N, C-alpha and C positions, 0 to 999 in steps of 0.2 A: 522575329518569330520565336518559337518554342526552342528550336535547335540552339539559336544564338544564346537563349538565356541559360540553357544548360552549360553551354561552353563558357559563359561569363561566370557562372556560379563555380565551375571547376577551377578556373584561373584564380577567382577569389579565394577559394578553398586553399589552393597551393600557395598563394601569397600569404595567406595568414599563417599557414604552418612554417613558411620560410622566415616570416616576421618573428614568430615565437621562437624559433631556433636562435636567431640573431639576438633577441633580448636574453635568452637564457644564457648564451655564450658571453654576452657583455656583462651579465650579472656576475657570473663565475669569475671573470677575468678582474672584476673589481673587489671581489671579497678577499678578506684576509685569511690566510692559511696558518693554522696551527698557532694562535696567539699565546698560547701557554708556555712556548718554548723559551727557556731562559729564566722563567719564575722560580725562585729559590724555594727549597722545602720549608714548610711552615714552622718548624722548630729545629734547632741544631742536632738534637739527639733523636734523629728519626730512627726507628726500629725497622720499619718497612714501608716501601712506597710502590704503588703500582699505577701505572699511567696508560693512557690510550696509546696504542701502537699503529703508526702510520699517519697519513694525512686526512685532514678534514678542513672545512670552510667555515667560517664564523657568519652564520645567518642571524640577523637581527631586525628590528623594527624598520621598515621602509628601505631596506637594502636593495629591493629591485624596482623602487619607484612606486610600490604599493604602500600607502599609509595605513598600517594596521595598528596603530597605537592603542592600547587599552584592551586589545583582544587577540592579537596575533602571535603571542609568545609561544604558544604551544606548536603552531604551525613552523614557527622559526627554528625552535629546538629540533623538531622532526625533520626539518630540511638539513640541519647540521648532522644529524645521524645518517640521513640518506647520503649527504656528500661524502661521508667516510665510506659507505658501502659502495658508491660510485668509483672511489679511488683505490679502495682496498678489498672489497668484497669479492665474493666468487663470480658475480656477474658483472664486474666492472668493465668488461669489453662490451657489454651492450647497453651500458647506462651512461648517457652523456652528461645528465643534468638531474639535480634533484627536482622532484615535482614542485610546480608553483602552488600558491595558495588555491588558484582556481582548479588546478589538477586534483589537489587533495580533496576538495569539496566534491568534484564530479566522482572521484573514486569512492568516497563514502556514500553517494547516492546510489552508484551502480551496485556497491555491495550490499545495499539494503539497510544501511545503518542510519542513514538521514533521508528525509522526504526531499522531494524535488525542490522545495523552497528553499533549502539549506544553500543552494548555489547562489553566491554573491552576498552571502549574509555575512554577519560580524559576530557570529556565536564562536566561542573558543572551543578548542579540542584539547583532550587529555591524553594520557598514556595509553589508554585502550584503543582510541582510534589511531595513535601513532603505531601500535602494534599491527593493526589491520592494514595500514598503508604500507608498512615496511615489507609484510608478508605478500601483499598484492603487487607492489611495485618492483621488489627486488627478490621475491621468493625466499625470503629469510624469515623463519619464525621468531617470535620474541617471548621472552618470559616476563610475566608481570609479577613484581614482588611488592606485596602489600605490607606496610610498616604501620602499626597502629598509631604511633606517636613518635614525635622528634624526641632527643634527648637520649636517654639509656636504651630505648628501643632501637633507634637508629645506630648507636653505637654498636648493637649487636649484628648489624648488617654489614659492618665494615669488612669482615671476613668473606662474606658473600661477594663483595665489590673486588677485594683482592682476587679471589677466584676468577670473577668475570674478565678483569682486566689480564689476567695471566693466560686465561684460555681463548676468550673471543676478541679482546683488544679493542672493541669498539666503544665509542661514547655511550653514555646512558641518559636516558630523559627521566626526569623526576618532577612531579607536582603533587598537590595536596588539596584539602579542602579549606580550612582556615588560611593557610599558606597556600594560595591557589596560584602563584607565579610559577610558570614552567621554567625549568632551568635545565642545562646540560651538565652532566657530570663527567669529568675528564680523567679522574684519578682518585685515589684514596691513599692516605698517608697515616700511618700508626706511630706514635711517638710515646714518650714517657708521660705526657700530659694528656694522652687521649687520642682519638681519631678525628682526622681532617677530611673534607671532601674538597676537590678541585672543582670549582663552579664556574661555568660559562653562563653569563646572563644575557639573554636575547633583548633586553628592553632598551638597549641603546638606540637612539634615533638621532641621525645626523651624517655628516660627511664621512668619508672613510678614514679610519684611523690606523696608525702603524701599531705594532706589536707593543712598543714601550708605552704609547698612550692607552692602549686597551689595558694593560697591566696597572699603569699608575692610576687610572681612573676607577680600577675595580670591576671591570666588566668580565675579567677572569681573575679569580681570587681563591685562595685557600680559607675555607670556612670550618671553625670547629663543629663537630657533629652536634654537641650539646647548645649550639647556638640557634639550632633549628626550633620552630615553634612546638612546644611540649603539648600543645592542645590541638594540633593538626596531624591528621594522618597523612601518609605519603604513599605513593605509588611509584614505582621504579619500571621502566621500560628497558630490558636488556635484550639486544638482538643476539640471537644464538648462531653465531657465524660459524662456530666450530662444528656444527651439525651438517653444514653444507659441504 
């Protein structure tokens, strides 16, 4: 009867919540923590090096069983930033896991940024959507830094990044137009030959790797700033944790 249907729906709802929590826990347990640790500086004569402070998890294609190859890199970089806030941010005692891809899509619909048809789609997201999610999920505002092109323009942003890692300490999300592959930025290093970004690449798909494998295969690597696409603009999402 109607009463039994209500009870059944309630228990199914409770079961789905419990299942989601188990999946989130298993995902976090399988993810690699801080894969940049032990990576040497990009050049021997380093003048200044500023790195992420605290722990984060390496989210990448398919890491939770969701095959998002070709469109999910922005979600994965956002999850890496979120994992840092879960482990280090002002609300870490209330946040048990970074939001799933489905959670992120639902948040963007609720916030009015995307239509209802966005749920379950394969559309990519960028730094602006990431800023909205981090503000909504963690109550942490973000600064969007627009850089008109790679190369010399990006070289001028190195000082901004040194300041960010010194004051806020969180990873940074970066994406562009021609270079539209989302990437995490874990640090900046300035040497006699110029500046370098410590890039965490979420495009890896496959079984779990250890830190040595991630470094050897180049999924976390120092990249010269002038190696970035000179014909692409870039946006950087910088969580403003020091304001909380």
